[in-house]
C-alpha positions as CSV (number, residue, x, y, z in Angstrom):
1,M,16.3,106.8,-28.3
2,A,15.3,103.9,-30.2
3,G,14.4,99.9,-30.3
4,I,14.9,96.9,-32.2
5,Y,12.3,93.5,-31.9
6,I,13.6,90.9,-33.9
7,H,10.6,87.9,-34.6
8,I,11.4,84.7,-34.1
9,P,8.4,82.3,-35.5
10,F,9.8,78.9,-34.8
11,C,7.4,77.3,-32.4
12,R,7.3,73.6,-30.9
13,K,3.7,73.6,-30.6
14,R,1.4,75.9,-31.7
15,C,-1.4,76.7,-28.7
16,H,-4.8,76.7,-29.6
17,Y,-5.1,80.8,-28.8
18,C,-2.5,82.1,-30.5
19,D,-2.6,84.5,-34.4
20,F,0.6,85.3,-33.6
21,F,2.7,84.3,-37.3
22,K,4.5,81.4,-36.7
23,S,6.0,77.8,-37.4
24,T,7.0,74.7,-35.9
25,D,9.4,73.2,-38.9
26,L,12.6,74.3,-37.2
27,T,14.1,73.1,-40.4
28,Q,15.2,76.5,-42.0
29,K,16.6,77.7,-38.7
30,A,19.7,78.5,-39.5
31,R,18.7,79.9,-43.1
32,L,16.1,81.8,-41.7
33,L,18.9,83.0,-38.4
34,A,21.3,84.4,-41.7
35,G,18.3,85.9,-43.3
36,L,17.9,88.4,-39.4
37,K,21.8,89.4,-39.6
38,N,21.6,89.8,-42.7
39,E,18.5,93.0,-41.9
40,L,20.5,94.4,-39.4
41,E,22.8,94.8,-41.1
42,S,21.4,96.3,-44.3
43,R,18.9,98.3,-42.3
44,A,21.7,99.5,-39.4
45,P,21.3,103.3,-41.5
46,E,17.7,103.7,-40.6
47,L,19.6,104.6,-37.1
48,N,22.2,105.1,-37.4
49,S,22.1,108.7,-36.2
50,E,19.6,106.3,-33.2
51,E,21.6,105.2,-29.6
52,I,19.5,101.6,-29.4
53,N,17.6,101.7,-25.5
54,T,15.9,98.5,-25.9
55,I,16.0,95.3,-27.6
56,Y,13.5,92.7,-28.0
57,L,13.4,88.7,-28.7
58,G,10.0,87.7,-28.9
59,G,7.5,85.2,-32.0
60,G,7.0,82.7,-31.1
61,T,9.3,81.3,-29.1
62,P,13.1,82.6,-28.9
63,S,14.0,79.8,-26.2
64,V,14.4,77.7,-29.4
65,L,17.2,78.2,-30.4
66,L,20.7,78.1,-28.4
67,M,22.7,80.3,-27.2
68,D,25.1,81.3,-29.5
69,E,22.4,81.8,-31.7
70,L,20.9,84.3,-29.8
71,K,24.9,85.3,-29.0
72,D,25.7,86.2,-32.1
73,L,21.9,87.8,-32.6
74,L,23.0,91.0,-29.7
75,S,26.1,90.2,-31.0
76,T,25.2,91.6,-34.7
77,I,22.6,94.3,-33.4
78,R,26.3,95.9,-30.9
79,Q,28.4,96.0,-34.4
80,N,25.9,97.8,-36.7
81,Y,23.9,99.7,-34.3
82,K,24.4,102.2,-31.3
83,V,23.6,99.6,-28.4
84,S,23.0,101.4,-25.1
85,I,25.1,100.2,-21.8
86,D,21.7,100.7,-19.6
87,A,19.5,98.9,-22.6
88,E,16.8,96.6,-21.9
89,I,17.4,93.3,-23.2
90,T,13.9,91.3,-22.9
91,M,13.4,87.4,-24.0
92,E,10.3,86.1,-23.7
93,A,10.7,82.7,-22.9
94,N,8.6,79.6,-22.1
95,P,9.3,77.7,-19.2
96,D,9.9,73.8,-20.6
97,D,12.8,75.5,-22.6
98,L,14.6,76.4,-19.2
99,S,16.7,75.4,-16.6
100,Q,19.3,76.9,-14.1
101,A,21.9,76.5,-16.2
102,I,20.0,78.3,-19.8
103,L,19.0,80.6,-17.5
104,S,22.5,81.3,-16.1
105,A,23.3,82.0,-19.7
106,I,20.9,83.7,-21.2
107,H,21.4,86.4,-18.9
108,G,25.8,85.4,-18.6
109,I,25.3,86.1,-22.2
110,G,23.6,90.5,-22.3
111,F,20.1,89.5,-21.4
112,N,18.5,91.6,-18.7
113,R,14.9,91.5,-18.5
114,L,12.9,88.2,-19.2
115,S,9.4,87.6,-19.8
116,M,8.2,84.3,-19.6
117,G,4.9,82.9,-21.1
118,I,3.2,80.9,-18.9
119,Q,-0.4,81.5,-19.2
120,S,-2.0,80.7,-16.2
121,F,-1.2,79.1,-12.6
122,A,-4.7,76.0,-13.5
123,E,-3.4,72.4,-14.9
124,S,-6.9,72.4,-16.6
125,D,-6.0,75.3,-18.8
126,L,-2.2,75.0,-20.2
127,K,-4.0,71.8,-21.5
128,L,-7.2,73.0,-23.2
129,M,-4.8,76.1,-24.6
130,N,-2.4,72.8,-25.5
131,R,0.6,74.8,-23.7
132,R,4.1,71.8,-23.6
133,H,4.8,72.9,-19.8
134,G,3.2,72.3,-16.6
135,V,2.7,74.2,-12.9
136,M,5.3,73.8,-11.0
137,Q,7.4,73.7,-14.6
138,A,6.1,77.7,-14.6
139,I,6.7,78.1,-10.9
140,Q,10.5,76.7,-11.1
141,S,11.3,78.1,-13.5
142,V,10.6,81.9,-12.3
143,K,12.6,80.3,-9.2
144,W,15.7,79.8,-11.6
145,A,15.8,83.1,-13.1
146,K,15.6,85.1,-9.8
147,K,18.4,82.4,-8.3
148,A,20.4,82.8,-12.8
149,G,19.8,86.9,-11.9
150,F,16.9,88.2,-13.0
151,S,16.0,91.4,-11.2
152,N,13.9,91.8,-14.1
153,I,11.0,89.2,-15.1
154,S,7.6,89.2,-16.6
155,I,5.0,87.2,-17.3
156,D,1.6,86.9,-19.2
157,L,-0.8,85.6,-17.8
158,I,-4.8,85.2,-19.8
159,Y,-7.9,85.9,-18.6
160,G,-11.5,84.7,-19.8
161,L,-10.9,81.4,-20.5
162,P,-13.7,78.6,-21.3
163,N,-15.3,78.1,-17.4
164,Q,-12.9,79.9,-15.9
165,T,-14.3,81.3,-12.5
166,L,-13.5,84.5,-10.5
167,E,-11.8,82.3,-7.7
168,E,-9.9,80.1,-10.4
169,W,-8.7,83.5,-11.8
170,E,-8.3,85.0,-8.3
171,R,-5.8,82.6,-7.5
172,N,-4.2,82.8,-10.5
173,V,-3.1,85.8,-10.1
174,G,-2.7,85.4,-5.9
175,I,0.3,83.1,-7.1
176,A,2.0,85.5,-9.5
177,V,1.5,87.8,-6.4
178,E,3.2,85.4,-4.7
179,L,6.4,84.9,-7.1
180,D,7.4,88.6,-6.6
181,I,7.5,89.1,-9.8
182,Q,7.8,92.2,-11.5
183,H,6.4,93.0,-14.1
184,I,2.8,91.5,-15.6
185,S,1.0,91.3,-18.8
186,A,-2.7,89.4,-18.8
187,Y,-4.8,89.9,-21.3
188,N,-8.6,89.2,-21.9
189,L,-8.9,85.8,-24.1
190,T,-9.8,87.1,-28.2
191,Y,-11.0,84.4,-30.2
192,H,-9.0,85.5,-33.0
193,E,-10.1,83.8,-36.6
194,G,-7.6,80.9,-37.6
195,T,-6.9,79.3,-34.8
196,V,-7.6,76.9,-32.9
197,F,-10.1,78.2,-30.2
198,Y,-12.6,80.3,-33.2
199,D,-12.7,76.9,-35.0
200,Q,-14.1,74.9,-31.7
201,L,-16.0,78.1,-30.7
202,K,-18.0,77.9,-34.3
203,K,-18.2,74.6,-33.9
204,G,-19.8,74.7,-30.1
205,V,-17.1,73.0,-28.6
206,L,-16.6,75.5,-26.6
207,K,-18.1,78.2,-25.0
208,E,-16.9,81.9,-24.3
209,L,-17.1,83.7,-21.3
210,P,-19.5,85.0,-20.5
211,D,-19.0,89.6,-21.0
212,E,-19.8,90.2,-17.2
213,L,-17.9,87.5,-15.9
214,S,-14.3,88.7,-18.1
215,L,-15.6,91.8,-16.9
216,Q,-15.3,90.7,-13.0
217,Q,-11.8,88.7,-13.3
218,F,-10.6,92.2,-14.8
219,E,-11.5,94.3,-11.6
220,V,-9.8,91.1,-9.6
221,L,-6.7,91.3,-11.6
222,I,-6.5,94.9,-10.9
223,R,-7.5,95.1,-7.3
224,I,-5.9,92.2,-6.3
225,L,-2.0,93.7,-8.2
226,K,-3.4,97.7,-6.9
227,E,-3.1,95.9,-3.1
228,A,0.4,94.2,-4.4
229,G,1.6,96.8,-5.3
230,F,1.7,97.0,-8.3
231,E,1.6,99.5,-11.7
232,H,-1.5,99.5,-14.3
233,Y,0.2,101.7,-16.5
234,E,-1.2,100.6,-19.3
235,I,-4.6,98.6,-19.4
236,S,-3.3,94.7,-20.2
237,N,0.2,96.0,-18.4
238,F,0.9,96.4,-14.6
239,C,4.2,96.4,-13.7
240,K,6.2,97.8,-9.8
241,P,6.6,101.2,-9.2
242,G,8.7,102.1,-12.1
243,L,9.4,98.5,-14.0
244,Y,7.4,99.8,-17.1
245,S,8.5,97.7,-20.0
246,Q,10.5,100.0,-21.2
247,H,10.1,98.5,-25.1
248,N,6.4,98.0,-25.2
249,S,5.7,101.7,-23.7
250,S,7.9,102.9,-26.8
251,Y,5.0,101.4,-28.5
252,W,3.0,103.5,-26.6
253,K,5.0,106.4,-26.6
254,S,5.0,106.6,-30.7
255,K,9.1,106.0,-30.6
256,K,11.2,104.6,-33.3
257,Y,11.4,101.7,-33.6
258,L,12.7,97.9,-36.1
259,G,11.2,96.2,-36.6
260,I,13.4,92.8,-38.0
261,G,12.2,89.2,-38.9
262,P,8.9,87.9,-41.4
263,S,5.8,89.9,-39.8
264,A,7.9,92.6,-37.8
265,H,6.7,95.5,-37.5
266,S,9.0,99.0,-37.8
267,F,7.4,102.6,-37.1
268,D,9.5,106.2,-37.9
269,I,7.4,108.7,-36.8
270,N,6.2,109.1,-40.3
271,S,6.1,105.6,-42.2
272,R,4.9,102.6,-41.0
273,R,6.9,99.0,-42.3
274,W,5.9,95.6,-41.9
275,N,7.3,92.8,-43.9
276,V,5.7,89.7,-44.9
277,S,4.6,87.0,-43.4
278,S,6.1,84.1,-45.0
279,I,9.0,83.2,-44.1
280,A,10.2,81.7,-47.6
281,K,9.4,84.8,-49.4
282,Y,10.9,87.0,-46.5
283,L,13.7,84.9,-46.8
284,Q,13.2,85.0,-50.7
285,G,13.4,88.7,-50.9
286,L,16.6,89.8,-48.7
287,E,18.6,86.6,-50.4
288,N,17.3,88.1,-54.5
289,N,17.4,91.7,-53.1
290,E,14.2,91.8,-54.4
291,P,10.7,93.7,-51.8
292,Y,10.2,91.7,-48.0
293,F,7.7,94.0,-47.2
294,E,5.2,97.3,-47.9
295,T,5.5,100.9,-46.7
296,E,3.0,102.9,-45.9
297,I,3.7,106.4,-45.3
298,L,1.7,107.8,-42.9
299,S,-1.2,111.0,-43.5
300,E,-2.2,113.1,-40.8
301,Q,-5.5,111.7,-40.6
302,D,-3.3,108.1,-39.2
303,S,-0.5,109.7,-37.1
304,Y,-3.5,111.2,-35.2
305,N,-5.2,107.9,-34.6
306,D,-2.1,106.1,-33.2
307,Y,-1.1,108.5,-31.0
308,I,-4.9,108.7,-29.9
309,I,-5.2,105.1,-29.4
310,T,-1.6,104.7,-28.3
311,G,-1.5,107.5,-25.5
312,L,-5.6,106.3,-24.6
313,R,-4.1,103.5,-23.2
314,T,-1.8,104.3,-20.5
315,I,-1.1,106.4,-17.1
316,W,0.6,109.2,-19.7
317,G,-2.7,109.6,-21.6
318,I,-2.6,112.1,-23.9
319,S,-1.5,115.8,-24.6
320,E,-4.3,118.8,-25.6
321,E,-1.2,121.0,-26.3
322,F,0.4,118.3,-28.5
323,I,-2.8,117.8,-30.2
324,K,-3.6,121.8,-31.1
325,T,0.0,122.3,-31.9
326,E,0.2,118.9,-33.7
327,F,-2.2,118.1,-35.8
328,S,-4.9,121.0,-37.7
329,A,-7.8,122.6,-35.9
330,Q,-10.2,120.9,-36.5
331,Y,-8.5,117.3,-34.9
332,F,-8.5,119.3,-31.6
333,I,-12.6,120.9,-32.1
334,H,-13.2,117.0,-32.8
335,F,-10.5,115.5,-30.0
336,Q,-12.6,118.5,-27.8
337,K,-15.9,117.7,-27.8
338,V,-14.9,113.9,-27.6
339,S,-13.2,115.1,-23.9
340,K,-15.8,116.9,-22.8
341,K,-18.5,114.2,-23.6
342,Y,-16.5,112.1,-21.3
343,V,-14.6,114.1,-18.6
344,Q,-18.5,114.8,-17.6
345,S,-19.6,111.0,-17.9
346,G,-15.8,109.9,-15.4
347,H,-15.1,107.3,-18.0
348,V,-11.9,110.1,-18.5
349,I,-10.2,112.5,-16.2
350,Y,-8.0,115.9,-17.1
351,S,-5.2,116.9,-15.4
352,S,-2.9,118.7,-15.9
353,G,-3.2,119.2,-19.3
354,K,-3.4,115.3,-20.1
355,L,-6.7,113.0,-21.0
356,T,-6.6,110.1,-19.5
357,L,-9.3,106.4,-19.4
358,S,-10.6,105.8,-16.0
359,Q,-11.0,103.4,-13.6
360,D,-14.7,102.9,-15.0
361,G,-13.0,104.4,-18.9
362,L,-10.4,101.2,-18.7
363,F,-13.7,99.1,-18.4
364,I,-15.5,100.7,-21.9
365,S,-12.0,102.1,-23.1
366,D,-12.5,99.9,-27.0
367,K,-15.5,102.5,-27.4
368,I,-13.4,105.3,-26.3
369,M,-11.3,105.0,-28.3
370,A,-13.2,104.7,-31.3
371,D,-14.6,108.1,-30.5
372,F,-11.9,109.8,-30.4
373,M,-10.8,108.6,-33.2
374,V,-11.5,110.2,-37.0
375,V,-12.5,107.9,-39.7
376,E,-13.0,110.6,-42.4
377,S,-11.3,113.8,-42.9
378,C,-12.1,116.3,-40.5
């Protein structure tokens, strides 16, 4: 089983927190779409023997594409790959691009999961982040999506915003619960270099929220969603029972995936590959049969560290037996040493041969993962 990710690198407007590769210049859209189809067709042999069980259009903002353009991409995939009959097919979208008719059309051409970039249900937050939509647009878009036939809807939220109070964040989560959606991805704001927020932070225009308050907001998030019947299956992801993001879960479970488009990453168990983060260089490479990507063959240390930082994020955790059988003895010895430390401290739970983070462990997950990882050869 494998997945396909397609990066649509266009946005109508730059959000102040976002460091993903994207462009607000849509004049290259037609040429870029031709390039995506070219890459999909040329790389099909890489997954020739694999059944595709997830397709994910991310960005950027895939909802800037016209319906015929979206349909054409899905058709290209189906013509060149073995797509499972019940494949999860996700499209990211912004509320300001959506209407009842558009959502019905998106569902009609084959998308069965919607991931909406809402980020906040507070007008002041949306303005601060330079989002194009308003609160009522966001709420209405979710309701329209349900009427259009979507029964698997995810929304993104951001906490830890400057001046965001605990009460304001609690209202945010409460509204999300009231909308009766199936999945929520909630991320603590990070000030990435090169973003407007980063520049404003350095200039003193913005003041970072204290770590203690961000931690309290995370605790509130976990409590409210648990009470509402959500499963906390990955550090930043929550779902109604069983409705995990199958595509993102494939990343955390180390399954194969193909990344299509500028800046997209691929993984085939033994190596990683990433496309150039430039529309011009990406297209030049495809059109002239020149390199437009880099590849890294994974060492044993790389594979071990990848397994640690992906597996420990989830409720599926890390298998002690897998560490023992798949890696050299020195890795297992290191793993056991660190495991003992964190099991004794209560930050990690050992059960049925699996290691998972406890709730206390979630709050210091970065430190725990760093300790488990091997920086130099054992």
